DRENMIVO-580530 format. One record per atom (N, C-alpha, C): z, x, y; residue in three letters. Coordinates in pm, whole numbers, padded with zeros to 5 digits, always signed. Example, Ala and Ser with C-alpha at 12.3 -4.5 7.8 and 13.67 -1.06 7.14 Angstrom:
REM DRENMIVO-580530
+00780+01319-00569ALA/+00780+01230-00450ALA/+00780+01320-00330ALA/+00708+01285-00225SER/+00714+01367-00106SER/+00787+01290+00003SER/
REM end
This chain:
REM DRENMIVO-580530
+00956-00142-01486MET/+00823-00150-01541MET/+00795-00027-01626MET/+00700-00041-01715LYS/+00658+00072-01796LYS/+00578+00170-01709LYS/+00572+00294-01754LYS/+00503+00398-01678LYS/+00355+00366-01660LYS/+00292+00310-01762ILE/+00150+00275-01755ILE/+00129+00163-01653ILE/+00220+00067-01648ASP/+00207-00043-01553ASP/+00225+00003-01409ASP/+00305+00107-01387LEU/+00327+00157-01251LEU/+00198+00212-01190LEU/+00108+00266-01273TYR/-00018+00316-01220TYR/-00106+00203-01167TYR/-00082+00081-01206LYS/-00162-00033-01162LYS/-00107-00100-01037LYS/+00013-00063-00993VAL/+00077-00128-00879VAL/+00004-00098-00748VAL/-00028+00029-00724LEU/-00097+00068-00601LEU/-00247+00047-00621LEU/-00305-00045-00545ILE/-00447-00078-00562ILE/-00534+00017-00479ILE/-00507+00025-00349SER/-00586+00114-00264SER/-00511+00145-00135SER/-00538+00262-00077PRO/-00477+00292+00053PRO/-00548+00214+00162PRO/-00476+00186+00269ILE/-00535+00118+00384ILE/-00560+00225+00490ILE/-00686+00246+00522ILE/-00723+00351+00617ILE/-00781+00285+00742ILE/-00696+00269+00842THR/-00735+00210+00970THR/-00674+00294+01081THR/-00706+00261+01206GLU/-00646+00332+01318GLU/-00495+00310+01321GLU/-00453+00187+01293LYS/-00309+00157+01292LYS/-00239+00237+01183LYS/-00298+00246+01066ALA/-00239+00322+00956ALA/-00230+00470+00990ALA/-00331+00524+01056ASN/-00328+00665+01097ASN/-00219+00690+01201ASN/-00200+00597+01293THR/-00095+00610+01393THR/+00042+00608+01327THR/+00062+00517+01231LEU/+00189+00511+01159LEU/+00216+00641+01084LEU/+00112+00698+01026ALA/+00129+00822+00950ALA/+00168+00937+01041ALA/+00107+00945+01158GLU/+00137+01054+01250GLU/+00273+01040+01317GLU/+00304+00921+01366LYS/+00427+00902+01443LYS/+00551+00884+01356LYS/+00539+00804+01251TYR/+00657+00761+01176TYR/+00661+00809+01032TYR/+00565+00890+00990ASN/+00560+00942+00853ASN/+00556+00828+00750ASN/+00469+00729+00776GLN/+00452+00615+00687GLN/+00308+00607+00639GLN/+00291+00549+00521VAL/+00157+00522+00468VAL/+00152+00375+00428VAL/+00032+00318+00428SER/+00019+00178+00390SER/-00080+00166+00274SER/-00046+00076+00182PHE/-00126+00054+00062PHE/-00142-00094+00035PHE/-00254-00129-00026LYS/-00272-00262-00083LYS/-00211-00256-00222LYS/-00122-00351-00255VAL/-00051-00348-00382VAL/-00068-00481-00455VAL/-00024-00483-00580LEU/-00030-00607-00659LEU/+00051-00718-00593LEU/+00004-00839-00608LYS/+00073-00955-00551LYS/+00214-00972-00609LYS/+00233-00932-00733SER/+00361-00949-00801SER/+00454-00829-00788SER/+00413-00726-00713ALA/+00492-00602-00703ALA/+00616-00623-00616ALA/+00724-00555-00655THR/+00847-00555-00578THR/+00861-00422-00506THR/+00961-00413-00418LYS/+00983-00288-00345LYS/+01013-00173-00440LYS/+01091-00199-00542ILE/+01127-00095-00639ILE/+01005-00051-00717ILE/+00919-00144-00756ASP/+00796-00109-00827ASP/+00707-00019-00741ASP/+00691-00054-00613VAL/+00606+00024-00524VAL/+00664+00164-00504VAL/+00795+00172-00486LYS/+00859+00303-00467LYS/+00841+00391-00590LYS/+00867+00337-00708ASN/+00853+00415-00831ASN/+00708+00456-00856ASN/+00613+00367-00827ALA/+00472+00398-00849ALA/+00427+00508-00753ALA/+00466+00501-00627PHE/+00425+00602-00530PHE/+00483+00739-00566PHE/+00611+00741-00603GLU/+00674+00868-00640GLU/+00612+00926-00767GLU/+00571+00841-00860LEU/+00509+00888-00983LEU/+00369+00944-00958LEU/+00289+00874-00881VAL/+00149+00913-00861VAL/+00136+01030-00763VAL/+00207+01025-00651PHE/+00185+01123-00545PHE/+00295+01229-00534PHE/+00398+01220-00616GLU/+00506+01318-00621GLU/+00565+01346-00483GLU/+00595+01241-00408ALA/+00659+01252-00277ALA/+00778+01155-00276ALA/+00888+01194-00213LYS/+01008+01111-00208LYS/+00991+01001-00105LYS/+01033+00880-00141VAL/+01020+00762-00056VAL/+01155+00727+00002VAL/+01158+00702+00133ASN/+01281+00661+00200ASN/+01299+00510+00191ASN/+01195+00433+00228SER/+01204+00288+00222SER/+01065+00228+00205SER/+01063+00101+00165VAL/+00938+00027+00145VAL/+00951-00109+00211VAL/+00851-00148+00287ARG/+00844-00283+00343ARG/+00720-00351+00288ARG/+00734-00475+00245LEU/+00622-00551+00188LEU/+00584-00664+00282LEU/+00455-00696+00283LEU/+00402-00798+00371LEU/+00297-00876+00296LEU/+00309-01009+00294ASN/+00207-01094+00234ASN/+00102-01126+00340ASN/-00023-01093+00310VAL/-00133-01117+00403VAL/-00208-01241+00355VAL/-00217-01339+00441LYS/-00286-01463+00407LYS/-00436-01446+00425LYS/-00513-01503+00332GLY/-00658-01494+00339GLY/-00714-01581+00449GLY/-00822-01534+00512LYS/-00884-01607+00621LYS/-00971-01720+00567LYS/-00983-01827+00644THR/-01076-01934+00613THR/-01210-01897+00676THR/-01314-01898+00596LYS/-01447-01859+00643LYS/-01547-01970+00614LYS/-01655-01972+00693ARG/-01763-02067+00671ARG/-01885-01992+00617ARG/-01946-02050+00517PHE/-02068-01996+00459PHE/-02175-02104+00470PHE/-02247-02105+00580GLY/-02343-02212+00604GLY/-02268-02342+00626GLY/-02293-02441+00543GLY/-02225-02569+00554GLY/-02097-02577+00473GLY/-02064-02472+00401PHE/-01948-02474+00313PHE/-01834-02394+00375PHE/-01715-02438+00349THR/-01599-02360+00392THR/-01537-02295+00269THR/-01493-02174+00288GLY/-01431-02100+00179GLY/-01306-02030+00231GLY/-01237-01964+00140ARG/-01115-01894+00177ARG/-01108-01762+00103ARG/-01075-01655+00177ARG/-01054-01527+00113ARG/-00920-01528+00041ARG/-00904-01437-00053VAL/-00782-01436-00133VAL/-00665-01377-00054VAL/-00543-01422-00085ASP/-00422-01365-00029ASP/-00394-01233-00099ASP/-00330-01138-00027TRP/-00298-01008-00087TRP/-00168-00956-00028TRP/-00119-00848-00083LYS/+00009-00792-00041LYS/-00012-00649+00008LYS/+00056-00618+00120LYS/+00047-00487+00182LYS/+00186-00422+00176LYS/+00189-00291+00153ALA/+00315-00217+00150ALA/+00311-00106+00253ALA/+00417-00099+00336TYR/+00438+00013+00426TYR/+00543+00102+00362TYR/+00505+00225+00330ILE/+00593+00318+00259ILE/+00636+00427+00355ILE/+00767+00435+00380CYS/+00823+00535+00470CYS/+00870+00653+00385CYS/+00820+00771+00416LEU/+00854+00890+00338LEU/+00980+00956+00392LEU/+01047+01031+00306MET/+01166+01106+00346MET/+01127+01213+00448MET/+01221+01252+00535PRO/+01190+01361+00630PRO/+01155+01488+00554PRO/+01052+01556+00601GLY/+01006+01678+00536GLY/+00898+01655+00432GLY/+00882+01530+00386GLN/+00776+01497+00290GLN/+00649+01466+00368GLN/+00535+01503+00314ASN/+00409+01467+00377ASN/+00316+01410+00272ASN/+00218+01334+00321PHE/+00123+01270+00232PHE/-00015+01281+00296PHE/-00106+01342+00224ASP/-00245+01351+00268ASP/-00330+01306+00150ASP/-00398+01195+00167LEU/-00476+01136+00058LEU/-00585+01231+00009LEU/-00647+01303+00101ALA/-00757+01391+00063ALA/-00708+01509-00022ALA/-00588+01559+00006SER/-00540+01674-00069SER/-00482+01636-00205SER/-00459+01506-00229ASN/-00402+01461-00356ASN/-00509+01425-00457ASN/-00635+01452-00428GLN/-00742+01423-00522GLN/-00738+01524-00636GLN/-00756+01477-00758LYS/-00754+01566-00876LYS/-00888+01567-00942LYS/
REM end
């Protein structure tokens, strides 16, 4: 992908208790990414934006929930989640990477 397109791959970080546990125990971070993103795209985008070396990437398709709105049924959109495992010695702190 082009360098400009790589900035669009990572949509937002996922900040939950599970994500914090993964970060502390296994040196992993989780992000919401584009539906069309591949492992290589996610790795290159993370290394470009946050300047940290990536060991591996796991992708997960999250299915949208079916919800009811009064008498109508609707469905939330499907999305893709990435678990990014950092190299040993690398660290990632979202708050310190703000520019």
